[in-house]
LUMMARFI-723747 format. One record per residue: residue in one letter; x, y, z of N, C-alpha, C, CB in turn. Coordinates in Angstrom, 3 decimals. Last residue first. Glycine has a CB too. Example, Ala and Ser with C-alpha at 12.3 -4.5 7.8 and 13.67 -1.06 7.14 Angstrom:
<code=S, n.u=12.850, n.v=-2.250, n.w=7.080, ca.u=13.670, ca.v=-1.060, ca.w=7.140, c.u=12.900, c.v=0.030, c.w=7.870, cb.u=14.084, cb.v=-0.598, cb.w=5.725>
<code=A, n.u=13.190, n.v=-5.690, n.w=7.800, ca.u=12.300, ca.v=-4.500, ca.w=7.800, c.u=13.200, c.v=-3.300, c.w=7.800, cb.u=11.308, cb.v=-4.473, cb.w=9.046>
//
This chain:
<code=X, n.u=118.951, n.v=105.667, n.w=117.391, ca.u=119.566, ca.v=105.456, ca.w=118.706, c.u=119.542, c.v=104.017, c.w=119.096, cb.u=118.874, cb.v=106.273, cb.w=119.761>
<code=X, n.u=119.772, n.v=106.208, n.w=113.981, ca.u=118.844, ca.v=105.705, ca.w=114.992, c.u=119.605, c.v=105.418, c.w=116.294, cb.u=118.120, cb.v=104.422, cb.w=114.484>
<code=X, n.u=121.033, n.v=109.186, n.w=112.669, ca.u=121.323, ca.v=107.803, ca.w=112.992, c.u=120.375, c.v=107.365, c.w=114.109, cb.u=122.818, cb.v=107.620, cb.w=113.409>
<code=X, n.u=118.686, n.v=111.215, n.w=110.888, ca.u=119.724, ca.v=111.037, ca.w=111.895, c.u=119.898, c.v=109.541, c.w=112.150, cb.u=119.368, cb.v=111.796, cb.w=113.216>
<code=X, n.u=117.455, n.v=113.512, n.w=108.505, ca.u=117.753, ca.v=112.141, ca.w=108.877, c.u=118.857, c.v=112.108, c.w=109.917, cb.u=118.149, cb.v=111.322, cb.w=107.649>
<code=X, n.u=114.778, n.v=115.558, n.w=107.503, ca.u=116.070, ca.v=115.458, ca.w=108.177, c.u=116.244, c.v=114.025, c.w=108.655, cb.u=116.174, cb.v=116.467, cb.w=109.369>
<code=X, n.u=113.007, n.v=117.229, n.w=105.031, ca.u=113.269, ca.v=115.947, ca.w=105.688, c.u=114.691, c.v=115.947, c.w=106.248, cb.u=113.068, cb.v=114.762, cb.w=104.697>
<code=X, n.u=111.205, n.v=120.215, n.w=105.357, ca.u=112.467, ca.v=119.588, ca.w=104.967, c.u=112.648, c.v=118.289, c.w=105.738, cb.u=113.662, cb.v=120.542, cb.w=105.218>
<code=X, n.u=109.004, n.v=121.462, n.w=106.403, ca.u=108.901, ca.v=120.858, ca.w=105.082, c.u=110.156, c.v=120.171, c.w=104.582, cb.u=108.518, cb.v=121.882, cb.w=104.119>
<code=X, n.u=109.922, n.v=122.218, n.w=108.963, ca.u=109.535, ca.v=123.235, ca.w=107.980, c.u=109.547, c.v=122.668, c.w=106.562, cb.u=110.473, cb.v=124.447, cb.w=108.067>
<code=X, n.u=111.227, n.v=119.188, n.w=109.350, ca.u=111.319, ca.v=120.512, ca.w=109.952, c.u=111.058, c.v=121.533, c.w=108.862, cb.u=112.711, cb.v=120.745, cb.w=110.626>
<code=X, n.u=110.768, n.v=115.806, n.w=110.111, ca.u=110.498, ca.v=116.907, ca.w=109.189, c.u=110.558, c.v=118.212, c.w=109.959, cb.u=109.118, cb.v=116.738, cb.w=108.491>
<code=X, n.u=112.869, n.v=112.907, n.w=110.399, ca.u=112.041, ca.v=113.955, ca.w=110.987, c.u=111.835, c.v=115.039, c.w=109.948, cb.u=112.688, cb.v=114.536, cb.w=112.280>
<code=X, n.u=113.770, n.v=109.576, n.w=110.648, ca.u=113.402, ca.v=110.650, ca.w=109.724, c.u=112.497, c.v=111.630, c.w=110.460, cb.u=112.695, cb.v=110.085, cb.w=108.444>
<code=X, n.u=116.504, n.v=107.663, n.w=111.665, ca.u=115.247, ca.v=108.288, ca.w=112.047, c.u=114.996, c.v=109.469, c.w=111.125, cb.u=115.268, cb.v=108.737, cb.w=113.536>
<code=X, n.u=117.863, n.v=104.519, n.w=110.505, ca.u=117.909, ca.v=105.971, ca.w=110.686, c.u=116.529, c.v=106.455, c.w=111.120, cb.u=118.364, cb.v=106.692, cb.w=109.375>
<code=X, n.u=117.181, n.v=101.855, n.w=110.817, ca.u=118.602, ca.v=102.242, ca.w=110.858, c.u=118.774, c.v=103.740, c.w=111.082, cb.u=119.300, cb.v=101.833, cb.w=109.559>
<code=X, n.u=114.605, n.v=100.907, n.w=110.504, ca.u=115.017, ca.v=101.333, ca.w=111.829, c.u=116.487, c.v=101.715, c.w=111.938, cb.u=114.725, cb.v=100.258, cb.w=112.796>
<code=X, n.u=113.500, n.v=100.370, n.w=108.086, ca.u=114.234, ca.v=99.274, ca.w=108.726, c.u=114.728, c.v=99.636, c.w=110.120, cb.u=115.408, cb.v=98.867, cb.w=107.866>
<code=X, n.u=112.537, n.v=102.851, n.w=107.425, ca.u=111.569, ca.v=101.766, ca.w=107.626, c.u=112.212, c.v=100.585, c.w=108.342, cb.u=110.985, cb.v=101.310, cb.w=106.281>
<code=X, n.u=114.976, n.v=104.155, n.w=107.108, ca.u=114.082, ca.v=104.595, ca.w=108.177, c.u=113.046, c.v=103.505, c.w=108.474, cb.u=113.379, cb.v=105.927, cb.w=107.790>
<code=X, n.u=115.927, n.v=102.853, n.w=104.842, ca.u=116.678, ca.v=102.736, ca.w=106.093, c.u=115.808, c.v=103.138, c.w=107.286, cb.u=117.948, cb.v=103.609, cb.w=106.041>
<code=X, n.u=114.058, n.v=103.745, n.w=102.992, ca.u=114.142, ca.v=102.312, ca.w=103.302, c.u=114.859, c.v=102.099, c.w=104.627, cb.u=114.869, cb.v=101.549, cb.w=102.173>
<code=X, n.u=114.791, n.v=106.438, n.w=103.054, ca.u=113.439, ca.v=106.060, ca.w=103.442, c.u=113.390, c.v=104.572, c.w=103.791, cb.u=112.439, cb.v=106.386, cb.w=102.311>
<code=X, n.u=117.371, n.v=106.276, n.w=102.025, ca.u=117.176, ca.v=106.740, ca.w=103.399, c.u=115.780, c.v=106.379, c.w=103.912, cb.u=117.393, cb.v=108.258, cb.w=103.482>
<code=X, n.u=116.792, n.v=105.425, n.w=99.403, ca.u=117.583, ca.v=104.578, ca.w=100.294, c.u=117.382, c.v=104.968, c.w=101.754, cb.u=119.064, cb.v=104.663, cb.w=99.930>
<code=X, n.u=115.344, n.v=107.666, n.w=98.487, ca.u=114.725, ca.v=106.337, ca.w=98.503, c.u=115.465, c.v=105.396, c.w=99.448, cb.u=114.697, cb.v=105.744, cb.w=97.089>
<code=X, n.u=117.306, n.v=109.652, n.w=98.702, ca.u=116.081, ca.v=109.761, ca.w=99.486, c.u=115.387, c.v=108.409, c.w=99.592, cb.u=115.135, cb.v=110.797, cb.w=98.865>
<code=X, n.u=119.125, n.v=108.696, n.w=96.803, ca.u=119.525, ca.v=108.787, ca.w=98.203, c.u=118.300, c.v=108.870, c.w=99.105, cb.u=120.433, cb.v=110.004, cb.w=98.426>
<code=X, n.u=117.557, n.v=108.974, n.w=94.487, ca.u=118.013, ca.v=107.640, ca.w=94.903, c.u=118.409, c.v=107.657, c.w=96.377, cb.u=119.207, cb.v=107.169, cb.w=94.032>
<code=X, n.u=117.178, n.v=111.763, n.w=94.439, ca.u=116.025, ca.v=110.861, ca.w=94.486, c.u=116.440, c.v=109.474, c.w=94.976, cb.u=115.367, cb.v=110.757, cb.w=93.098>
<code=X, n.u=119.714, n.v=112.805, n.w=94.174, ca.u=119.007, ca.v=113.044, ca.w=95.433, c.u=117.802, c.v=112.107, c.w=95.567, cb.u=118.551, cb.v=114.515, cb.w=95.522>
<code=X, n.u=121.995, n.v=110.402, n.w=92.764, ca.u=121.008, ca.v=111.475, ca.w=92.646, c.u=120.304, c.v=111.643, c.w=93.993, cb.u=119.973, cb.v=111.171, cb.w=91.507>
<code=X, n.u=125.506, n.v=109.825, n.w=93.203, ca.u=124.123, ca.v=109.464, ca.w=93.452, c.u=123.208, c.v=110.660, c.w=93.254, cb.u=123.964, cb.v=108.904, cb.w=94.856>
<code=X, n.u=128.240, n.v=109.902, n.w=93.351, ca.u=127.621, ca.v=109.742, ca.w=92.029, c.u=126.134, c.v=109.420, c.w=92.132, cb.u=128.331, cb.v=108.643, cb.w=91.246>
<code=X, n.u=128.670, n.v=110.292, n.w=96.207, ca.u=129.217, ca.v=111.192, ca.w=95.184, c.u=128.470, c.v=111.115, c.w=93.853, cb.u=130.675, cb.v=110.876, cb.w=94.956>
<code=X, n.u=128.013, n.v=108.852, n.w=98.470, ca.u=126.922, ca.v=109.452, ca.w=97.701, c.u=127.395, c.v=110.340, c.w=96.552, cb.u=126.050, cb.v=110.255, cb.w=98.616>
<code=X, n.u=130.292, n.v=108.038, n.w=99.777, ca.u=129.411, ca.v=107.013, ca.w=99.199, c.u=128.399, c.v=107.616, c.w=98.239, cb.u=128.681, cb.v=106.256, cb.w=100.304>
<code=X, n.u=131.315, n.v=110.324, n.w=100.963, ca.u=131.980, ca.v=109.759, ca.w=99.782, c.u=131.067, c.v=108.782, c.w=99.048, cb.u=133.282, cb.v=109.054, cb.w=100.186>
<code=X, n.u=129.281, n.v=113.002, n.w=102.087, ca.u=129.629, ca.v=111.583, ca.w=102.148, c.u=130.243, c.v=111.096, c.w=100.843, cb.u=128.398, cb.v=110.753, cb.w=102.480>
<code=X, n.u=128.701, n.v=115.750, n.w=101.495, ca.u=129.623, ca.v=115.377, ca.w=102.563, c.u=130.127, c.v=113.932, c.w=102.486, cb.u=128.958, cb.v=115.591, cb.w=103.879>
<code=X, n.u=126.809, n.v=116.094, n.w=99.466, ca.u=128.070, ca.v=116.832, ca.w=99.414, c.u=129.123, c.v=116.240, c.w=100.346, cb.u=127.835, cb.v=118.288, cb.w=99.768>
<code=X, n.u=124.743, n.v=114.394, n.w=100.212, ca.u=125.293, ca.v=114.299, ca.w=98.852, c.u=126.652, c.v=114.985, c.w=98.754, cb.u=124.322, cb.v=114.920, cb.w=97.838>
<code=X, n.u=124.194, n.v=115.342, n.w=102.770, ca.u=124.772, ca.v=114.009, ca.w=102.600, c.u=125.403, c.v=113.853, c.w=101.224, cb.u=123.706, cb.v=112.935, cb.w=102.811>
<code=X, n.u=123.050, n.v=117.809, n.w=102.191, ca.u=124.295, ca.v=117.746, ca.w=102.965, c.u=124.986, c.v=116.401, c.w=102.784, cb.u=124.015, cb.v=117.995, cb.w=104.453>
<code=X, n.u=120.731, n.v=116.947, n.w=100.814, ca.u=121.745, ca.v=117.763, ca.w=100.145, c.u=123.084, c.v=117.735, c.w=100.855, cb.u=121.271, cb.v=119.183, cb.w=100.035>
<code=X, n.u=119.308, n.v=115.677, n.w=102.811, ca.u=119.786, ca.v=114.891, ca.w=101.677, c.u=120.898, c.v=115.649, c.w=100.956, cb.u=118.626, cb.v=114.568, cb.w=100.702>
<code=X, n.u=120.451, n.v=116.733, n.w=106.053, ca.u=119.530, ca.v=116.814, ca.w=104.925, c.u=120.123, c.v=115.967, c.w=103.795, cb.u=119.295, cb.v=118.315, cb.w=104.467>
<code=X, n.u=120.913, n.v=115.380, n.w=109.308, ca.u=121.424, ca.v=115.618, ca.w=107.958, c.u=120.265, c.v=115.810, c.w=106.991, cb.u=122.323, cb.v=114.451, cb.w=107.497>
<code=X, n.u=121.683, n.v=115.828, n.w=112.696, ca.u=120.638, ca.v=115.801, ca.w=111.672, c.u=121.240, c.v=116.176, c.w=110.322, cb.u=119.473, cb.v=116.766, cb.w=112.039>
<code=X, n.u=123.292, n.v=113.809, n.w=115.036, ca.u=123.463, ca.v=114.871, ca.w=114.048, c.u=122.368, c.v=114.709, c.w=113.000, cb.u=124.893, cb.v=114.827, cb.w=113.393>
<code=X, n.u=123.393, n.v=111.645, n.w=116.806, ca.u=122.796, ca.v=112.912, ca.w=117.254, c.u=123.045, c.v=114.080, c.w=116.313, cb.u=123.322, cb.v=113.262, cb.w=118.609>
<code=X, n.u=126.284, n.v=110.067, n.w=115.365, ca.u=125.120, ca.v=110.057, ca.w=116.255, c.u=124.684, c.v=111.468, c.w=116.636, cb.u=125.429, cb.v=109.256, cb.w=117.515>
<code=X, n.u=127.070, n.v=110.485, n.w=111.901, ca.u=127.457, ca.v=110.641, ca.w=113.300, c.u=126.193, c.v=110.637, c.w=114.164, cb.u=128.278, cb.v=111.955, cb.w=113.514>
<code=X, n.u=127.454, n.v=108.382, n.w=109.067, ca.u=126.626, ca.v=109.293, ca.w=109.852, c.u=127.107, c.v=109.308, c.w=111.303, cb.u=125.133, cb.v=108.881, cb.w=109.776>
<code=X, n.u=128.915, n.v=106.415, n.w=107.909, ca.u=129.426, ca.v=107.780, ca.w=107.774, c.u=128.623, c.v=108.798, c.w=108.586, cb.u=129.426, cb.v=108.184, cb.w=106.316>
<code=X, n.u=127.427, n.v=104.130, n.w=108.277, ca.u=128.735, ca.v=104.209, ca.w=108.943, c.u=129.319, c.v=105.624, c.w=108.879, cb.u=129.714, cb.v=103.214, cb.w=108.304>
<code=X, n.u=125.219, n.v=104.607, n.w=106.656, ca.u=125.040, ca.v=104.573, ca.w=108.111, c.u=126.372, c.v=104.718, c.w=108.842, cb.u=124.357, cb.v=103.269, cb.w=108.531>
<code=X, n.u=126.472, n.v=104.340, n.w=104.163, ca.u=125.861, ca.v=105.621, ca.w=104.546, c.u=125.727, c.v=105.681, c.w=106.068, cb.u=124.463, cb.v=105.805, cb.w=103.862>
<code=X, n.u=127.215, n.v=101.653, n.w=104.230, ca.u=128.247, ca.v=102.683, ca.w=104.141, c.u=127.707, c.v=104.041, c.w=104.562, cb.u=128.802, cb.v=102.760, cb.w=102.723>
<code=X, n.u=124.684, n.v=100.437, n.w=104.320, ca.u=125.625, ca.v=100.229, ca.w=105.428, c.u=126.709, c.v=101.304, c.w=105.429, cb.u=126.269, cb.v=98.831, cb.w=105.336>
<code=X, n.u=123.687, n.v=101.255, n.w=101.840, ca.u=123.021, ca.v=101.688, ca.w=103.075, c.u=123.946, c.v=101.540, c.w=104.275, cb.u=121.733, cb.v=100.883, cb.w=103.305>
<code=X, n.u=125.423, n.v=99.874, n.w=100.136, ca.u=125.439, ca.v=101.340, ca.w=100.136, c.u=124.785, c.v=101.871, c.w=101.415, cb.u=124.709, cb.v=101.896, cb.w=98.881>
<code=X, n.u=124.652, n.v=97.231, n.w=100.647, ca.u=126.022, ca.v=97.667, ca.w=100.949, c.u=126.103, c.v=99.189, c.w=101.049, cb.u=126.999, cb.v=97.157, cb.w=99.872>
<code=X, n.u=122.028, n.v=97.338, n.w=99.715, ca.u=122.288, ca.v=96.973, ca.w=101.105, c.u=123.681, c.v=97.438, c.w=101.527, cb.u=122.149, cb.v=95.450, cb.w=101.300>
<code=X, n.u=122.404, n.v=97.892, n.w=97.004, ca.u=121.759, ca.v=98.891, ca.w=97.856, c.u=122.000, c.v=98.601, c.w=99.331, cb.u=120.260, cb.v=98.940, cb.w=97.573>
<code=X, n.u=123.512, n.v=95.451, n.w=96.135, ca.u=124.315, ca.v=96.676, ca.w=96.080, c.u=123.732, c.v=97.738, c.w=97.013, cb.u=124.386, cb.v=97.216, cb.w=94.632>
<code=X, n.u=121.282, n.v=93.837, n.w=96.472, ca.u=122.514, ca.v=93.530, ca.w=97.206, c.u=123.398, c.v=94.768, c.w=97.271, cb.u=123.277, cb.v=92.356, cb.w=96.541>
<code=X, n.u=119.546, n.v=95.051, n.w=94.656, ca.u=119.192, ca.v=95.014, ca.w=96.070, c.u=120.416, c.v=94.724, c.w=96.941, cb.u=118.110, cb.v=93.963, cb.w=96.316>
<code=X, n.u=120.915, n.v=94.608, n.w=92.251, ca.u=120.683, ca.v=95.985, ca.w=92.701, c.u=120.339, c.v=96.021, c.w=94.188, cb.u=119.554, cb.v=96.637, cb.w=91.881>
<code=X, n.u=120.766, n.v=91.852, n.w=92.033, ca.u=122.084, ca.v=92.470, ca.w=92.178, c.u=121.939, c.v=93.897, c.w=92.706, cb.u=122.841, cb.v=92.466, cb.w=90.826>
<code=X, n.u=117.992, n.v=90.700, n.w=94.054, ca.u=118.616, ca.v=91.081, ca.w=92.798, c.u=119.976, c.v=91.706, c.w=93.074, cb.u=117.716, cb.v=92.055, cb.w=92.009>
<code=X, n.u=117.745, n.v=87.960, n.w=96.340, ca.u=117.741, ca.v=89.397, ca.w=96.067, c.u=118.460, c.v=89.684, c.w=94.736, cb.u=118.419, cb.v=90.175, cb.w=97.234>
<code=X, n.u=115.936, n.v=85.028, n.w=95.359, ca.u=117.187, ca.v=85.655, ca.w=95.800, c.u=117.074, c.v=87.149, c.w=95.538, cb.u=118.439, cb.v=85.042, cb.w=95.063>
<code=X, n.u=112.815, n.v=83.852, n.w=96.503, ca.u=113.592, ca.v=84.543, ca.w=95.485, c.u=114.846, c.v=85.136, c.w=96.106, cb.u=112.754, cb.v=85.639, cb.w=94.807>
<code=X, n.u=110.976, n.v=80.989, n.w=96.909, ca.u=111.882, ca.v=81.928, ca.w=97.565, c.u=112.759, c.v=82.560, c.w=96.496, cb.u=112.749, cb.v=81.221, cb.w=98.661>
<code=X, n.u=107.690, n.v=80.536, n.w=95.639, ca.u=109.133, ca.v=80.355, ca.w=95.493, c.u=109.905, c.v=81.417, c.w=96.266, cb.u=109.528, cb.v=80.392, cb.w=94.018>
<code=X, n.u=104.991, n.v=80.734, n.w=95.557, ca.u=105.603, ca.v=80.401, ca.w=96.833, c.u=107.105, c.v=80.289, c.w=96.788, cb.u=105.045, cb.v=79.139, cb.w=97.331>
<code=X, n.u=104.230, n.v=81.216, n.w=92.960, ca.u=103.985, ca.v=82.262, ca.w=93.959, c.u=104.684, c.v=81.986, c.w=95.279, cb.u=102.501, cb.v=82.411, cb.w=94.200>
<code=X, n.u=105.003, n.v=78.827, n.w=91.669, ca.u=105.547, ca.v=80.116, ca.w=91.233, c.u=105.388, c.v=81.171, c.w=92.321, cb.u=104.856, cb.v=80.582, cb.w=89.943>
<code=X, n.u=103.477, n.v=76.885, n.w=92.946, ca.u=104.941, ca.v=76.816, ca.w=92.995, c.u=105.547, c.v=78.175, c.w=92.688, cb.u=105.470, cb.v=75.762, cb.w=92.005>
<code=X, n.u=100.917, n.v=77.763, n.w=92.251, ca.u=101.302, ca.v=77.693, ca.w=93.665, c.u=102.821, c.v=77.653, c.w=93.815, cb.u=100.673, cb.v=76.458, cb.w=94.335>
<code=X, n.u=100.990, n.v=77.462, n.w=89.470, ca.u=100.841, ca.v=78.805, ca.w=90.035, c.u=101.228, c.v=78.822, c.w=91.513, cb.u=99.396, cb.v=79.303, cb.w=89.862>
<code=X, n.u=101.177, n.v=74.665, n.w=89.301, ca.u=102.259, ca.v=75.503, ca.w=88.777, c.u=102.196, c.v=76.904, c.w=89.364, cb.u=102.192, cb.v=75.572, cb.w=87.249>
<code=X, n.u=98.683, n.v=73.962, n.w=90.394, ca.u=99.927, ca.v=73.532, ca.w=91.055, c.u=101.103, c.v=74.390, c.w=90.599, cb.u=100.213, cb.v=72.041, cb.w=90.759>
<code=X, n.u=96.993, n.v=75.004, n.w=88.446, ca.u=96.912, ca.v=75.518, ca.w=89.814, c.u=98.197, c.v=75.183, c.w=90.564, cb.u=95.679, cb.v=74.931, cb.w=90.555>
<code=X, n.u=97.697, n.v=73.369, n.w=86.277, ca.u=97.946, ca.v=74.820, ca.w=86.200, c.u=97.914, c.v=75.455, c.w=87.592, cb.u=96.898, cb.v=75.502, cb.w=85.284>
<code=X, n.u=96.789, n.v=70.912, n.w=87.213, ca.u=98.214, ca.v=71.088, ca.w=86.921, c.u=98.572, c.v=72.570, c.w=86.883, cb.u=98.582, cb.v=70.416, cb.w=85.582>
<code=X, n.u=94.078, n.v=71.424, n.w=87.292, ca.u=94.782, ca.v=71.136, ca.w=88.541, c.u=96.283, c.v=71.328, c.w=88.371, cb.u=94.480, cb.v=69.706, cb.w=89.010>
<code=X, n.u=93.625, n.v=71.710, n.w=84.521, ca.u=93.397, ca.v=72.850, ca.w=85.413, c.u=94.108, c.v=72.643, c.w=86.754, cb.u=91.884, cb.v=73.061, cb.w=85.641>
<code=X, n.u=94.211, n.v=69.086, n.w=83.653, ca.u=94.991, ca.v=70.220, ca.w=83.138, c.u=94.850, c.v=71.433, c.w=84.069, cb.u=94.530, cb.v=70.590, cb.w=81.698>
<code=X, n.u=92.235, n.v=67.652, n.w=85.023, ca.u=93.651, ca.v=67.376, ca.w=85.267, c.u=94.525, c.v=68.546, c.w=84.823, cb.u=94.077, cb.v=66.096, cb.w=84.540>
<code=X, n.u=89.944, n.v=68.763, n.w=83.827, ca.u=90.164, ca.v=68.922, ca.w=85.265, c.u=91.624, c.v=68.683, c.w=85.611, cb.u=89.266, cb.v=67.963, cb.w=86.060>
<code=X, n.u=90.217, n.v=67.833, n.w=81.213, ca.u=90.267, ca.v=69.282, ca.w=81.470, c.u=90.561, c.v=69.530, c.w=82.950, cb.u=88.924, cb.v=69.970, cb.w=81.057>
<code=X, n.u=89.884, n.v=65.104, n.w=81.692, ca.u=91.108, ca.v=65.593, ca.w=81.039, c.u=91.305, c.v=67.086, c.w=81.312, cb.u=91.050, cb.v=65.333, cb.w=79.511>
<code=X, n.u=87.299, n.v=64.961, n.w=82.760, ca.u=88.458, ca.v=64.570, ca.w=83.567, c.u=89.748, c.v=65.117, c.w=83.001, cb.u=88.546, cb.v=63.063, cb.w=83.668>
<code=X, n.u=85.161, n.v=67.782, n.w=82.039, ca.u=85.708, ca.v=66.462, ca.w=81.716, c.u=87.003, c.v=66.209, c.w=82.497, cb.u=85.967, cb.v=66.342, cb.w=80.194>
<code=X, n.u=83.560, n.v=69.493, n.w=84.800, ca.u=84.359, ca.v=69.492, ca.w=83.570, c.u=84.867, c.v=68.087, c.w=83.294, cb.u=85.544, cb.v=70.486, cb.w=83.673>
<code=X, n.u=81.204, n.v=71.058, n.w=86.359, ca.u=81.534, ca.v=69.666, ca.w=86.099, c.u=82.249, c.v=69.620, c.w=84.756, cb.u=80.253, cb.v=68.751, cb.w=86.106>
<code=X, n.u=82.098, n.v=73.924, n.w=88.320, ca.u=81.604, ca.v=73.281, ca.w=87.105, c.u=82.049, c.v=71.829, c.w=87.017, cb.u=82.078, cb.v=74.040, cb.w=85.880>
<code=X, n.u=83.192, n.v=74.674, n.w=90.833, ca.u=81.837, ca.v=75.033, ca.w=90.454, c.u=81.279, c.v=74.202, c.w=89.300, cb.u=81.793, cb.v=76.475, cb.w=90.091>
<code=X, n.u=85.851, n.v=73.901, n.w=91.208, ca.u=84.885, ca.v=73.663, ca.w=92.276, c.u=83.433, c.v=73.815, c.w=91.814, cb.u=85.151, cb.v=74.610, cb.w=93.420>
<code=X, n.u=87.124, n.v=74.667, n.w=88.814, ca.u=87.193, ca.v=73.274, ca.w=89.269, c.u=86.099, c.v=72.957, c.w=90.290, cb.u=88.568, cb.v=72.985, cb.w=89.875>
<code=X, n.u=86.561, n.v=77.413, n.w=88.819, ca.u=86.061, ca.v=76.571, ca.w=87.730, c.u=86.047, c.v=75.103, c.w=88.165, cb.u=86.929, cb.v=76.751, cb.w=86.456>
<code=X, n.u=87.975, n.v=78.140, n.w=91.138, ca.u=86.534, ca.v=78.375, ca.w=91.041, c.u=85.922, c.v=77.480, c.w=89.977, cb.u=86.242, cb.v=79.851, cb.w=90.727>
<code=X, n.u=90.591, n.v=77.587, n.w=90.384, ca.u=89.995, ca.v=76.824, ca.w=91.483, c.u=88.481, c.v=76.958, c.w=91.461, cb.u=90.551, cb.v=77.295, cb.w=92.841>
<code=X, n.u=90.931, n.v=79.538, n.w=88.408, ca.u=91.012, ca.v=78.123, ca.w=88.054, c.u=90.353, c.v=77.255, c.w=89.127, cb.u=92.480, cb.v=77.702, cb.w=87.857>
<code=X, n.u=90.667, n.v=81.837, n.w=90.002, ca.u=89.747, ca.v=81.606, ca.w=88.888, c.u=89.744, c.v=80.130, c.w=88.490, cb.u=90.131, cb.v=82.484, cb.w=87.678>
<code=X, n.u=92.825, n.v=81.559, n.w=91.769, ca.u=91.452, ca.v=81.604, ca.w=92.275, c.u=90.430, c.v=81.311, c.w=91.192, cb.u=91.166, cb.v=82.956, cb.w=92.887>
<code=X, n.u=94.960, n.v=81.716, n.w=89.965, ca.u=94.764, ca.v=80.519, ca.w=90.774, c.u=93.328, c.v=80.451, c.w=91.284, cb.u=95.754, cb.v=80.494, cb.w=91.951>
<code=X, n.u=94.646, n.v=84.312, n.w=89.029, ca.u=94.546, ca.v=83.183, ca.w=88.100, c.u=94.261, c.v=81.893, c.w=88.859, cb.u=95.840, cb.v=83.042, cb.w=87.276>
<code=X, n.u=92.542, n.v=86.197, n.w=91.295, ca.u=93.834, ca.v=85.761, ca.w=90.773, c.u=93.613, c.v=84.622, c.w=89.792, cb.u=94.784, cb.v=85.324, cb.w=91.920>
<code=X, n.u=90.621, n.v=88.933, n.w=91.978, ca.u=90.585, ca.v=87.579, ca.w=91.436, c.u=91.939, c.v=87.261, c.w=90.818, cb.u=89.445, cb.v=87.423, cb.w=90.387>
<code=X, n.u=90.930, n.v=90.672, n.w=94.989, ca.u=91.259, ca.v=90.634, ca.w=93.571, c.u=91.248, c.v=89.175, c.w=93.110, cb.u=92.646, cb.v=91.304, cb.w=93.296>
<code=X, n.u=88.245, n.v=90.995, n.w=97.245, ca.u=89.561, ca.v=90.459, ca.w=96.927, c.u=89.738, c.v=90.404, c.w=95.426, cb.u=89.755, cb.v=89.066, cb.w=97.546>
<code=X, n.u=86.721, n.v=93.984, n.w=98.290, ca.u=86.653, ca.v=92.748, ca.w=97.519, c.u=88.066, c.v=92.299, c.w=97.212, cb.u=85.830, cb.v=92.936, cb.w=96.211>
<code=X, n.u=85.197, n.v=95.792, n.w=100.687, ca.u=86.518, ca.v=95.306, ca.w=100.282, c.u=86.360, c.v=93.978, c.w=99.552, cb.u=87.459, cb.v=95.148, cb.w=101.514>
<code=X, n.u=83.353, n.v=97.888, n.w=101.605, ca.u=83.160, ca.v=97.036, ca.w=100.452, c.u=84.523, c.v=96.597, c.w=99.935, cb.u=82.353, cb.v=97.765, cb.w=99.350>
//
């Protein structure tokens, strides 16, 4: 039973397609649909935080050695890039890196271990 979420655009389009509305109202609704299409289709620049995170990920990857498994705690102590970072932020960055294929994430006895992707 998968139902699609009703969006503003969908609701406006439904009203236009289903009901006979005065021309003035129809024009206004069409204008609103057009505005919503522009808003949802716009290309967005990455935020300053996303740009910064990309640089930090590159620095983390450059400090990792091939075929070495690291815990988050070891990285926090060992890497210069992670000096002022919380373990939660580092874990989030490493998880993003794993999704992007930069690092490999493995679990050993409940502990997450990260290594440079081959």
